[in-house]
BALOBA-1460 file (C-alpha; in Angstrom, 3 decimals):
// residues 149
<rec num="1" residu="m" x="71.549" y="170.114" z="23.806"/>
<rec num="2" residu="v" x="70.875" y="168.216" z="27.072"/>
<rec num="3" residu="d" x="73.057" y="165.123" z="28.129"/>
<rec num="4" residu="v" x="71.854" y="162.149" z="26.807"/>
<rec num="5" residu="v" x="72.497" y="160.181" z="29.729"/>
<rec num="6" residu="d" x="71.683" y="160.557" z="33.384"/>
<rec num="7" residu="r" x="73.768" y="162.468" z="35.943"/>
<rec num="8" residu="s" x="74.884" y="158.521" z="37.811"/>
<rec num="9" residu="t" x="75.546" y="157.253" z="34.666"/>
<rec num="10" residu="r" x="77.597" y="160.282" z="33.164"/>
<rec num="11" residu="s" x="79.626" y="160.386" z="36.699"/>
<rec num="12" residu="r" x="80.578" y="156.808" z="36.057"/>
<rec num="13" residu="m" x="81.581" y="157.004" z="32.659"/>
<rec num="14" residu="m" x="83.515" y="160.040" z="34.235"/>
<rec num="15" residu="s" x="85.198" y="158.328" z="36.959"/>
<rec num="16" residu="g" x="86.558" y="155.506" z="34.412"/>
<rec num="17" residu="i" x="88.846" y="158.116" z="32.736"/>
<rec num="18" residu="r" x="92.097" y="157.805" z="33.739"/>
<rec num="19" residu="s" x="94.835" y="160.633" z="34.580"/>
<rec num="20" residu="k" x="97.819" y="158.706" z="35.046"/>
<rec num="21" residu="n" x="98.858" y="155.156" z="33.053"/>
<rec num="22" residu="t" x="96.586" y="155.883" z="30.051"/>
<rec num="23" residu="s" x="97.689" y="153.237" z="27.332"/>
<rec num="24" residu="p" x="99.326" y="155.894" z="25.096"/>
<rec num="25" residu="e" x="101.259" y="156.621" z="28.003"/>
<rec num="26" residu="l" x="102.138" y="152.714" z="29.191"/>
<rec num="27" residu="k" x="103.226" y="152.275" z="25.081"/>
<rec num="28" residu="l" x="105.932" y="154.784" z="24.978"/>
<rec num="29" residu="r" x="107.095" y="154.160" z="28.776"/>
<rec num="30" residu="r" x="107.450" y="150.053" z="27.436"/>
<rec num="31" residu="a" x="109.178" y="151.450" z="24.364"/>
<rec num="32" residu="l" x="111.573" y="153.220" z="26.055"/>
<rec num="33" residu="h" x="112.478" y="150.917" z="28.586"/>
<rec num="34" residu="r" x="113.259" y="148.558" z="25.581"/>
<rec num="35" residu="l" x="115.459" y="151.293" z="23.940"/>
<rec num="36" residu="g" x="117.004" y="151.067" z="27.596"/>
<rec num="37" residu="f" x="116.053" y="154.309" z="28.741"/>
<rec num="38" residu="r" x="115.179" y="154.147" z="32.905"/>
<rec num="39" residu="y" x="113.067" y="156.986" z="34.314"/>
<rec num="40" residu="r" x="110.962" y="157.737" z="37.321"/>
<rec num="41" residu="l" x="107.181" y="158.426" z="37.104"/>
<rec num="42" residu="h" x="104.642" y="160.540" z="38.409"/>
<rec num="43" residu="r" x="107.258" y="162.798" z="40.664"/>
<rec num="44" residu="r" x="105.130" y="164.403" z="42.953"/>
<rec num="45" residu="d" x="107.960" y="166.807" z="43.762"/>
<rec num="46" residu="l" x="107.743" y="168.436" z="40.424"/>
<rec num="47" residu="p" x="105.167" y="171.081" z="39.006"/>
<rec num="48" residu="g" x="101.902" y="169.118" z="37.324"/>
<rec num="49" residu="t" x="103.524" y="165.444" z="38.717"/>
<rec num="50" residu="p" x="105.158" y="164.577" z="34.750"/>
<rec num="51" residu="d" x="104.215" y="161.084" z="33.279"/>
<rec num="52" residu="i" x="107.760" y="160.261" z="32.389"/>
<rec num="53" residu="v" x="110.682" y="162.204" z="33.836"/>
<rec num="54" residu="l" x="114.074" y="160.980" z="33.081"/>
<rec num="55" residu="p" x="116.586" y="162.554" z="35.767"/>
<rec num="56" residu="k" x="119.974" y="161.367" z="33.992"/>
<rec num="57" residu="w" x="118.819" y="163.975" z="31.291"/>
<rec num="58" residu="k" x="117.338" y="166.667" z="33.322"/>
<rec num="59" residu="a" x="114.247" y="165.409" z="31.048"/>
<rec num="60" residu="i" x="110.657" y="165.506" z="31.194"/>
<rec num="61" residu="v" x="107.914" y="163.675" z="29.119"/>
<rec num="62" residu="e" x="103.971" y="164.243" z="28.630"/>
<rec num="63" residu="v" x="101.742" y="162.147" z="27.095"/>
<rec num="64" residu="q" x="98.641" y="164.235" z="26.450"/>
<rec num="65" residu="g" x="95.490" y="163.399" z="25.380"/>
<rec num="66" residu="c" x="94.365" y="165.338" z="22.325"/>
<rec num="67" residu="f" x="90.784" y="165.754" z="23.453"/>
<rec num="68" residu="w" x="91.325" y="166.776" z="26.726"/>
<rec num="69" residu="h" x="94.636" y="169.051" z="26.223"/>
<rec num="70" residu="r" x="93.001" y="170.498" z="23.072"/>
<rec num="71" residu="h" x="95.392" y="169.581" z="20.731"/>
<rec num="72" residu="t" x="94.955" y="172.322" z="18.026"/>
<rec num="73" residu="g" x="94.189" y="171.247" z="14.416"/>
<rec num="74" residu="c" x="93.749" y="167.422" z="15.662"/>
<rec num="75" residu="a" x="90.412" y="165.443" z="14.616"/>
<rec num="76" residu="l" x="90.601" y="163.963" z="18.033"/>
<rec num="77" residu="a" x="90.020" y="167.493" z="19.939"/>
<rec num="78" residu="a" x="86.465" y="167.502" z="18.782"/>
<rec num="79" residu="e" x="84.395" y="170.338" z="20.293"/>
<rec num="80" residu="p" x="81.032" y="168.507" z="22.053"/>
<rec num="81" residu="d" x="77.815" y="170.113" z="22.017"/>
<rec num="82" residu="d" x="78.209" y="172.574" z="25.099"/>
<rec num="83" residu="p" x="75.253" y="175.091" z="25.878"/>
<rec num="84" residu="t" x="76.274" y="175.806" z="29.321"/>
<rec num="85" residu="g" x="79.910" y="176.450" z="28.565"/>
<rec num="86" residu="r" x="81.016" y="173.908" z="31.153"/>
<rec num="87" residu="w" x="83.172" y="172.212" z="28.657"/>
<rec num="88" residu="a" x="84.871" y="175.256" z="27.390"/>
<rec num="89" residu="a" x="85.599" y="176.323" z="31.008"/>
<rec num="90" residu="k" x="87.096" y="172.653" z="31.711"/>
<rec num="91" residu="f" x="89.086" y="172.637" z="28.495"/>
<rec num="92" residu="k" x="90.161" y="176.131" z="29.444"/>
<rec num="93" residu="a" x="91.526" y="175.358" z="32.565"/>
<rec num="94" residu="n" x="93.365" y="172.527" z="31.622"/>
<rec num="95" residu="v" x="95.314" y="174.398" z="28.744"/>
<rec num="96" residu="e" x="96.520" y="177.121" z="31.184"/>
<rec num="97" residu="r" x="97.297" y="174.483" z="33.808"/>
<rec num="98" residu="d" x="99.264" y="172.432" z="31.342"/>
<rec num="99" residu="a" x="100.852" y="175.976" z="30.314"/>
<rec num="100" residu="r" x="101.579" y="176.953" z="33.733"/>
<rec num="101" residu="n" x="103.471" y="173.545" z="34.941"/>
<rec num="102" residu="r" x="105.290" y="173.741" z="31.854"/>
<rec num="103" residu="l" x="107.031" y="177.219" z="32.618"/>
<rec num="104" residu="q" x="107.648" y="176.364" z="36.158"/>
<rec num="105" residu="l" x="109.541" y="173.211" z="35.128"/>
<rec num="106" residu="e" x="111.855" y="174.981" z="32.639"/>
<rec num="107" residu="k" x="112.547" y="177.441" z="35.772"/>
<rec num="108" residu="l" x="113.305" y="174.290" z="37.336"/>
<rec num="109" residu="g" x="115.565" y="173.517" z="34.563"/>
<rec num="110" residu="w" x="114.136" y="170.771" z="32.928"/>
<rec num="111" residu="r" x="113.572" y="170.271" z="29.382"/>
<rec num="112" residu="t" x="110.126" y="168.733" z="28.078"/>
<rec num="113" residu="l" x="108.638" y="167.123" z="25.489"/>
<rec num="114" residu="l" x="105.014" y="166.588" z="24.601"/>
<rec num="115" residu="v" x="103.583" y="163.811" z="22.954"/>
<rec num="116" residu="w" x="100.146" y="163.921" z="21.539"/>
<rec num="117" residu="e" x="98.120" y="160.811" z="21.871"/>
<rec num="118" residu="c" x="97.245" y="161.095" z="18.243"/>
<rec num="119" residu="a" x="100.984" y="160.611" z="17.259"/>
<rec num="120" residu="m" x="101.281" y="157.111" z="19.083"/>
<rec num="121" residu="r" x="97.979" y="156.196" z="17.094"/>
<rec num="122" residu="s" x="99.338" y="157.191" z="14.001"/>
<rec num="123" residu="r" x="103.218" y="156.497" z="14.208"/>
<rec num="124" residu="g" x="103.033" y="154.054" z="16.862"/>
<rec num="125" residu="a" x="104.861" y="153.194" z="20.114"/>
<rec num="126" residu="e" x="108.071" y="152.124" z="18.825"/>
<rec num="127" residu="n" x="108.872" y="154.980" z="16.280"/>
<rec num="128" residu="v" x="107.523" y="157.592" z="18.741"/>
<rec num="129" residu="a" x="110.156" y="156.122" z="21.271"/>
<rec num="130" residu="a" x="112.669" y="156.448" z="19.032"/>
<rec num="131" residu="r" x="112.119" y="160.175" z="18.343"/>
<rec num="132" residu="v" x="112.028" y="160.711" z="21.919"/>
<rec num="133" residu="a" x="115.286" y="159.384" z="22.220"/>
<rec num="134" residu="w" x="116.783" y="161.657" z="19.324"/>
<rec num="135" residu="w" x="115.285" y="164.659" z="21.386"/>
<rec num="136" residu="l" x="116.999" y="163.449" z="24.566"/>
<rec num="137" residu="r" x="120.285" y="162.909" z="22.790"/>
<rec num="138" residu="n" x="120.520" y="165.678" z="20.929"/>
<rec num="139" residu="g" x="120.042" y="168.124" z="24.261"/>
<rec num="140" residu="r" x="116.585" y="169.728" z="22.387"/>
<rec num="141" residu="r" x="114.914" y="172.222" z="24.423"/>
<rec num="142" residu="d" x="111.190" y="172.128" z="24.519"/>
<rec num="143" residu="d" x="109.227" y="170.470" z="21.715"/>
<rec num="144" residu="e" x="106.570" y="168.264" z="21.079"/>
<rec num="145" residu="i" x="105.351" y="165.244" z="18.833"/>
<rec num="146" residu="s" x="102.240" y="165.146" z="17.253"/>
<rec num="147" residu="h" x="100.659" y="163.343" z="14.353"/>
<rec num="148" residu="k" x="101.774" y="166.488" z="11.996"/>
<rec num="149" residu="t" x="105.747" y="166.423" z="13.487"/>
């Protein structure tokens, strides 16, 4: 299927999609701050420039969009019409990069928690922040929070 908008319109639409300071990320950061957690943002010296870095806990929280990062089994990760295969290649590269960054962080001794966008929508920021706090305090290794967990 051919794109329904012209190239310049599509380019303008895509340029409006943020990679940092997304709405789910901001909501989670505010909720964590209210719980007393202090963190650093988007540290460039760490693989993947993680969203939320909690040095005291040697932990990282990544807030990922279900569509762009291909959350398996999530309705928000719908497949776009893609006869050329460009989307599939883009999604595959995103997933591979995420896995590579997570592995590098683990090798550096960081614990990582993946918070999916659908969890923020279905559970709310306060509930997700409480789950993050529990994860931090219990010293769990890599984990994720989604609408299913």
